[in-house]
C-alpha positions in Angstrom: 99.2 14.3 36.8 100.9 16.1 39.7 100.3 15.7 43.4 98.1 18.7 43.5 95.6 17.1 41.2 95.6 13.4 42.4 93.5 12.8 45.5 95.2 9.4 46.1 98.3 11.4 47.3 96.2 13.2 49.8 94.7 10.4 51.9 97.0 10.9 54.9 96.0 14.6 54.9 92.4 13.5 54.7 92.6 11.1 57.5 94.5 13.6 59.8 92.0 16.3 58.9 89.0 14.1 59.6 90.3 13.1 63.0 91.2 16.6 64.0 87.8 18.0 62.8 85.9 15.4 64.7 87.8 16.1 67.9 87.3 19.8 67.5 83.5 19.3 66.9 83.4 17.3 70.2 85.2 20.2 72.0 82.5 22.6 70.6 79.7 20.4 71.9 81.3 20.4 75.3 81.6 24.2 75.3 78.0 24.7 74.2 76.6 22.3 76.7 78.6 23.8 79.6 77.6 27.4 78.7 74.2 26.9 76.9 72.2 29.2 79.2 74.9 32.0 79.0 75.2 31.6 75.2 71.4 32.0 74.8 71.6 35.3 76.7 73.4 37.0 73.8 71.6 37.4 70.4 74.8 36.8 68.3 76.3 33.8 70.2 73.9 31.1 69.0 74.9 32.2 65.5 78.6 32.0 66.4 78.1 28.5 67.8 76.4 27.4 64.5 79.2 29.1 62.5 81.8 27.2 64.5 80.0 23.9 64.0 80.0 24.6 60.2 83.7 25.5 60.4 84.5 22.2 62.0 82.1 20.2 59.8 83.5 21.5 56.5 87.0 20.0 56.9 85.4 16.8 58.1 83.2 16.5 55.1 86.0 17.6 52.8 88.3 15.0 54.2 85.8 12.2 53.9 85.2 13.2 50.2 89.0 13.3 49.7 89.6 9.8 50.9 86.8 8.1 48.9 88.8 5.4 47.0 88.8 5.7 43.2 86.6 8.8 43.0 87.1 10.6 39.7 88.9 13.9 39.9 86.0 15.8 38.3 83.6 14.4 40.8 85.7 15.5 43.8 86.3 18.9 42.2 82.6 19.5 41.6 81.8 18.4 45.2 84.3 20.8 46.7 83.3 23.7 44.4 79.6 23.3 45.2 80.1 22.7 48.9 82.4 25.8 49.2 80.0 28.1 47.3 76.8 26.8 48.9 78.2 26.9 52.4 79.9 30.2 52.0 76.7 31.8 50.6 74.6 30.2 53.4 76.9 31.5 56.1 77.1 35.0 54.7 73.4 35.3 54.2 72.7 33.9 57.7 75.2 36.4 59.1 73.3 39.4 57.6 70.3 38.4 59.6 72.1 38.6 63.0 72.4 42.2 64.2 75.5 43.6 65.9 75.5 43.1 69.7 76.6 45.8 72.1 80.2 44.4 72.3 80.7 44.2 68.6 82.0 46.8 66.2 82.0 46.6 62.4 85.6 45.5 62.5 85.0 42.7 65.0 82.0 41.6 62.9 84.2 41.5 59.8 86.9 39.5 61.6 84.7 37.2 63.7 81.8 36.5 61.3 82.6 37.3 57.7 86.3 36.5 57.3 86.0 32.9 58.6 83.3 32.2 56.0 85.1 33.9 53.1 88.5 32.4 53.8 87.3 28.8 54.5 84.6 28.5 51.9 86.5 30.6 49.4 89.6 28.5 49.5 87.4 25.4 49.4 85.7 26.7 46.2 89.0 27.6 44.7 90.2 24.0 45.5 87.3 22.6 43.5 87.7 25.1 40.6 91.4 24.6 40.2 91.1 20.9 40.5 88.4 20.9 37.8 90.6 23.1 35.6 93.7 21.0 36.3 95.7 24.1 37.0 96.1 26.8 39.6 97.0 24.8 42.7 94.4 22.1 43.0 94.3 20.3 46.3 97.0 22.5 47.8 94.2 25.0 48.4 92.7 22.6 51.0 95.6 23.5 53.3 94.6 27.2 53.8 90.9 26.2 53.8 91.4 23.7 56.6 93.8 25.9 58.6 91.3 28.8 58.4 88.4 26.6 59.5 90.4 25.3 62.5 91.9 28.7 63.5 88.6 30.6 63.3 86.7 27.7 64.8 89.1 27.5 67.8 88.9 31.2 68.3 85.1 30.9 68.4 85.2 27.9 70.7 87.4 29.9 73.1 84.8 32.6 73.2 82.0 30.1 73.8 83.9 28.3 76.5 86.1 31.0 78.3 85.4 34.5 77.2 81.7 34.2 77.7 82.3 33.9 81.5 84.0 37.4 81.7 
């Protein structure tokens, strides 16, 4: 079995991801607590804060599942597939209920709200699917999933901490 399909080769990645995700979630809580009153003045920003929390929680949960010792490949694959599909669906459905605010366009909505969910959760679901099929990339799909979550999460955290003050 190749490295892409054997979780025991990915423990260092899991440990690093878990630590980074936990630190970023802490940053988010600082940003929210500093600017809570201002965040609540905008209809879409509480949603953005929740999306960011999910974006930082997904790599954390994924990393913890990845480093479970002796977990069968099929179990990990199923967990990742279900988490990716369920979370992606939840985030997209929730987003449809939040109207555009006066600063948003359809393009910014696509980039700031929809793309993070699709990229992160889509790559996570593909990880689970290809791991289950034992072909198509397997755990290597975790890399773009984690990177997308961190990049979009950091962009959102920047908005919630700095841009909100403009």
